[in-house]
Structure formats: structure tokens, C-alpha cells
C-alpha positions as CSV (number, residue, x, y, z in Angstrom):
1,M,59.3,37.0,16.8
2,R,58.8,36.2,13.1
3,I,57.6,32.6,14.0
4,S,55.0,34.0,16.4
5,S,53.7,36.4,13.8
6,I,53.3,33.6,11.3
7,I,51.4,31.4,13.8
8,L,49.0,34.3,14.6
9,I,48.3,34.9,10.9
10,V,47.6,31.2,10.3
11,C,45.2,31.1,13.3
12,A,43.4,34.2,12.1
13,I,42.9,32.7,8.7
14,F,41.6,29.4,10.2
15,V,39.1,31.2,12.5
16,S,37.9,33.4,9.7
17,G,37.3,30.3,7.5
18,C,35.3,28.6,10.2
19,A,33.2,31.7,10.8
20,S,32.4,31.9,7.1
21,N,31.3,28.3,7.0
22,R,29.2,28.7,10.1
23,D,27.5,31.9,8.8
24,A,26.6,30.0,5.6
25,V,24.6,27.6,7.7
26,T,23.1,29.9,10.3
27,N,22.3,33.0,8.1
28,P,18.5,33.3,8.4
29,F,18.1,34.5,4.8
30,I,18.7,32.9,1.4
31,S,17.5,35.2,-1.3
32,P,15.9,34.0,-4.6
33,E,18.8,35.7,-6.4
34,T,21.3,33.4,-4.7
35,L,19.5,30.2,-5.8
36,A,18.8,31.7,-9.2
37,E,22.5,31.1,-10.0
38,N,21.4,27.4,-10.5
39,G,18.3,28.5,-12.5
40,D,16.0,28.2,-9.5
41,E,13.7,31.2,-9.2
42,I,11.3,29.5,-6.8
43,S,13.2,28.5,-3.7
44,Y,14.0,30.8,-0.8
45,W,14.5,30.9,2.9
46,D,13.7,33.8,5.3
47,D,13.0,33.1,8.9
48,R,13.9,36.5,10.3
49,G,11.5,37.4,13.1
50,S,9.7,34.1,12.9
51,G,8.5,31.9,15.7
52,G,6.1,29.1,16.4
53,K,6.3,25.4,15.9
54,P,7.7,24.0,12.7
55,R,5.8,21.9,10.2
56,I,6.5,20.9,6.6
57,V,4.0,20.6,3.7
58,I,5.0,18.8,0.5
59,D,2.7,19.4,-2.5
60,L,3.1,16.6,-5.0
61,D,1.1,18.5,-7.7
62,Q,3.2,21.6,-7.5
63,Q,6.5,19.8,-6.7
64,R,7.1,22.2,-3.9
65,A,8.0,21.9,-0.2
66,Y,6.9,24.5,2.3
67,F,8.5,25.1,5.7
68,H,6.2,26.7,8.3
69,K,7.0,28.3,11.6
70,G,3.8,28.9,13.3
71,D,1.5,30.7,10.8
72,K,4.4,31.9,8.6
73,I,5.9,30.2,5.6
74,V,9.6,30.8,6.1
75,G,10.9,28.6,3.3
76,V,9.8,27.3,-0.1
77,S,11.7,24.8,-2.1
78,L,11.5,23.0,-5.4
79,V,11.4,19.2,-5.0
80,S,11.5,16.1,-7.1
81,T,9.3,13.3,-5.7
82,G,8.7,9.7,-6.7
83,R,8.4,8.8,-10.4
84,E,5.7,6.5,-11.8
85,G,5.9,3.1,-10.1
86,Y,7.7,4.7,-7.1
87,N,5.1,7.3,-6.3
88,T,5.6,9.3,-3.1
89,S,2.6,8.4,-0.9
90,P,0.4,11.3,0.4
91,G,-0.5,11.4,4.1
92,E,0.4,12.9,7.4
93,F,3.7,11.9,9.0
94,R,6.4,13.1,11.4
95,I,10.2,13.3,11.1
96,M,11.4,10.0,12.5
97,E,15.2,10.4,12.1
98,K,17.8,12.9,11.1
99,D,21.0,11.7,9.4
100,L,23.4,14.3,8.0
101,E,25.5,11.9,5.9
102,H,22.9,9.2,5.1
103,V,23.8,6.6,2.5
104,S,21.2,4.4,0.8
105,S,21.2,0.7,1.5
106,L,19.0,0.0,-1.6
107,Y,20.0,2.3,-4.4
108,G,23.4,3.2,-5.8
109,D,26.1,1.7,-8.1
110,Y,27.9,-1.6,-8.4
111,V,31.6,-0.8,-8.5
112,D,34.8,-2.9,-8.9
113,R,37.5,-3.2,-6.3
114,S,39.2,-0.1,-7.6
115,G,36.0,2.0,-7.3
116,Q,35.2,2.1,-11.0
117,V,31.4,2.0,-11.7
118,V,30.4,-1.3,-13.3
119,M,26.6,-0.7,-13.3
120,E,25.0,2.6,-12.2
121,N,21.6,3.5,-10.7
122,V,20.9,0.0,-9.4
123,D,18.2,-1.3,-7.1
124,V,19.8,-4.1,-5.0
125,T,16.4,-5.8,-4.7
126,K,16.1,-6.1,-8.5
127,D,19.5,-5.8,-10.2
128,P,21.8,-8.8,-9.8
129,R,25.3,-7.9,-8.7
130,P,28.0,-8.6,-11.3
131,R,30.7,-11.0,-10.4
132,G,33.4,-9.4,-8.4
133,A,31.5,-6.1,-8.0
134,I,30.5,-4.5,-4.7
135,F,27.6,-2.2,-3.9
136,R,28.2,1.5,-3.2
137,G,25.1,3.2,-1.8
138,A,24.0,6.6,-3.1
139,P,24.7,9.5,-0.7
140,M,21.6,11.2,0.6
141,P,22.9,14.2,2.6
142,Y,20.6,16.1,5.1
143,F,18.3,13.1,5.3
144,L,15.0,13.5,7.1
145,R,13.3,10.2,7.4
146,I,9.5,10.4,7.1
147,H,8.4,6.8,7.0
148,G,10.0,3.5,6.2
149,G,12.8,4.2,3.7
150,I,11.3,7.4,2.5
151,G,12.7,10.8,3.4
152,M,13.8,14.3,2.3
153,H,17.4,14.8,1.2
154,A,19.6,16.8,-1.1
155,G,19.6,15.5,-4.6
156,Y,19.2,15.9,-8.3
157,L,16.2,17.9,-9.6
158,P,15.5,17.3,-13.3
159,G,12.2,19.4,-13.1
160,Y,9.7,16.5,-12.7
161,P,9.1,13.5,-10.3
162,A,12.2,11.3,-10.7
163,S,13.1,9.6,-7.4
164,H,12.4,6.2,-6.0
165,G,9.9,7.7,-3.6
166,C,12.1,10.2,-1.6
167,I,11.7,13.9,-1.8
168,R,14.8,15.6,-3.3
169,L,15.7,19.2,-2.6
170,P,18.4,21.6,-3.7
171,K,21.4,21.2,-1.3
172,E,21.0,24.8,0.1
173,M,17.3,24.2,0.9
174,A,17.9,20.6,2.2
175,A,20.4,22.1,4.7
176,R,17.8,24.6,5.9
177,F,15.1,22.1,6.3
178,F,17.5,19.7,8.1
179,E,18.7,22.4,10.5
180,N,15.2,23.6,11.4
181,A,13.2,20.4,11.6
182,A,13.5,18.4,14.8
183,V,12.6,14.8,15.2
184,G,8.8,14.8,15.6
185,T,8.2,17.7,13.2
186,P,4.8,17.1,11.4
187,V,5.1,16.5,7.7
188,E,2.0,16.6,5.4
189,I,2.3,15.3,1.9
190,R,-0.6,16.5,-0.3
191,Q,-1.9,15.5,-3.7
192,A,-5.2,16.9,-5.0
193,S,-5.0,15.2,-8.4
194,A,-2.9,13.0,-10.6
195,P,-1.0,15.5,-12.8
196,S,0.9,14.7,-16.0
197,Y,4.4,16.0,-15.8
198,E,6.6,17.0,-18.8
199,P,10.2,18.1,-18.4
200,S,10.6,21.8,-18.5
201,P,13.4,23.1,-20.8
202,N,14.0,26.0,-18.3
203,I,14.8,23.7,-15.4
204,Y,15.9,20.4,-16.9
205,G,19.2,19.4,-15.4
206,R,18.9,21.8,-12.5
207,Y,21.4,21.1,-9.7
208,S,23.1,18.5,-12.0
209,S,26.4,19.4,-10.3
210,F,25.4,16.9,-7.5
211,G,26.3,14.1,-10.0
212,S,24.8,10.7,-10.8
213,T,25.3,9.4,-7.3
214,M,22.6,11.8,-6.1
215,D,20.2,10.6,-8.8
216,R,17.9,8.6,-6.5
């Protein structure tokens, strides 16, 4: 009798944990207050009562991404796009591929056989591999490929364009965009001018908890 009771309790805990994880993904609302814990007072998600076809607009000047459903903007996210020399190209595209656990084949770290970093933030097309080292690609979770090797994914946001051309989002927002954008979803990348960015002391280092491996 006692063994049966223990089994029932364990099962209840397991089911409860699964439900909590599922709710975290499917909850139709992320308040600004939730994201403000990371210093983000811009991003939010609220698709309650929304309908219509999805589309994404990325504003390079504002460093924002907007998720539309029909005529309604249901999500706004801070982003970090391509830095000088790796500028994110404006244009009209569509989501070509979705990869929940994407790993870069171009950017990452050289590590030794034990996994210790020998050289970080490398570009395999430009940085020679040290003798005995191996390449470890940078993780790019919630990857939405837009064109070529460029896509949207969760990553480090320093408060200005800093990537190799991809569009980085906070993890919470990357997950929402990933869940709600099907392959074929239109993506418009806009740039009205060529702004000059300076790091903001209020948002520098935002989402740094993702670590250097997300710094792509």
C-alpha cells in the first residue's frame, strides 16, 4: 500500500512539472513586467483573441522585430542584427526552415579534445584552426532561416547591431516567434536610413546569461 502511494505521488509531481513547462510555451501572454527582469521594457507577446495570417517585420533602424497576425501586432521584440561588415540585408523574404536546436557551421569556438576553449568567437572561413583543436559551432536555438545562412534565433543582445548578419532575439521572444511562424511566413526587413549606433548603458549586456557561445 505504501509503495503504491509513493508511485502515485511521483507520477503526480512528474505530470505537474510537464504541465508547467507546457504552459510556459503555450501561454498566449508575456507581460513587459516579466521581461523587465532582464532589463527589457520593450518586448512583449499578447496574441489573445488574435487571428489572421502571420508575418514578421524587422526594423533595422529601431532594432525591433514585430510579429503580426492579420492586422494586429501581437508581439514586439528587441533584436540585435548584423554589425558593420556583416550588415543584415533589407528585403522581403519568407521563412525557409525551422530548426529548434540549430548549431552554426561557420561561427563558434575552437576547443581541445577535453572541450576547453582554445580560441573563441571564430569564423571558420577566416580563422585558422590551431593544431589539435576541433571546431564547436555556436548554438542558435529557435532558428528561423530567412535566406542563405541568415536567420532569427535566441542570442546575446548588447543593445546594438553585433551579429554576423543573423537577427538575435531574447530567448522568451525567440520561442514565441518560432512557435507561431510556419515555413513560408513572410518576413520583411526594413531600413530607412543608415543609423549610427552607440551602446546604451541601460541595456548593455542584456541577456548576457546566454553566454559567449550565443555571441554570434
